[in-house]
C-alpha positions in Angstrom: -27.1 25.0 35.6 -23.5 25.3 36.7 -21.7 28.2 35.1 -17.7 27.5 34.1 -15.3 30.1 34.4 -13.7 30.8 31.1 -10.1 30.4 32.4 -10.5 26.9 33.5 -12.0 25.4 30.5 -8.6 24.4 29.0 -7.0 23.1 32.3 -6.7 19.3 33.4 -6.0 18.1 36.7 -2.3 17.7 37.3 -2.4 13.8 37.7 -3.7 13.1 34.2 -0.3 13.9 32.5 1.0 10.8 34.3 -1.9 8.6 33.0 -1.3 9.8 29.2 2.4 9.0 29.7 1.5 5.5 30.9 -1.0 5.0 28.2 1.3 6.1 25.5 4.3 3.7 26.8 2.1 0.7 27.6 -0.6 0.9 24.8 0.5 2.9 22.0 4.0 2.2 21.5 3.6 -1.7 21.5 0.5 -1.3 19.2 2.8 0.7 16.7 5.4 -2.1 17.2 2.9 -4.9 16.4 1.7 -3.0 13.3 5.1 -2.4 12.0 6.0 -6.2 12.5 2.9 -7.1 10.5 3.6 -4.6 7.8 7.2 -5.5 7.1 7.0 -9.4 7.9 7.4 -11.5 4.9 4.4 -12.2 3.0 3.7 -15.3 0.8 3.7 -14.1 -2.9 1.0 -15.6 -4.9 1.7 -17.5 -8.3 1.4 -15.4 -11.5 -1.8 -16.0 -13.6 -1.4 -17.9 -16.6 -1.5 -15.8 -19.8 -4.8 -15.9 -21.8 -5.2 -14.0 -24.9 -8.5 -12.4 -24.8 -9.6 -10.1 -27.4 -10.8 -7.4 -25.1 -7.7 -7.3 -22.8 -4.3 -5.3 -23.8 -5.7 -3.8 -27.0 -3.5 -1.3 -28.6 -5.4 1.1 -30.9 -2.2 3.5 -31.0 1.2 3.4 -29.6 2.3 5.0 -26.2 4.3 8.0 -26.5 6.9 6.6 -24.5 9.5 3.8 -24.9 8.9 1.3 -27.4 5.1 2.2 -27.5 3.9 -1.4 -26.2 4.3 -0.9 -22.7 2.3 1.3 -20.3 3.7 4.1 -18.2 4.0 1.9 -15.1 4.7 -1.4 -16.8 5.9 -4.3 -14.4 7.6 -7.0 -16.5 6.8 -9.5 -13.7 3.1 -8.6 -13.4 2.0 -6.9 -16.6 1.6 -8.9 -19.7 2.0 -7.6 -23.3 -0.4 -8.4 -25.9 1.6 -11.3 -27.0 2.3 -12.7 -23.4 4.5 -12.3 -20.6 7.8 -10.8 -21.4 10.0 -13.7 -20.1 7.5 -16.4 -21.7 7.7 -14.3 -25.1 11.6 -14.2 -24.9 11.8 -18.1 -24.3 9.9 -18.8 -27.4 12.1 -16.9 -29.7 
């Protein structure tokens, strides 16, 4: 079994630095650019689900300690419905 000198265990041949430089510029950077393009390109937004009043959803047994007490802490008016329905639909009916 060959014995390795401790001083040589962390060294690489001098020509491998050029290899990793080429790998970085020819593979890694284009891959990062493609991932960024995919992440920031416009995605189709799905239609909002129609409101259905189920007795087991959006139950309020006590008021939330913030705001008007009816909206959750991370409430989004476009996505999250109140117990009566979506905010823009409830406002149109009044």
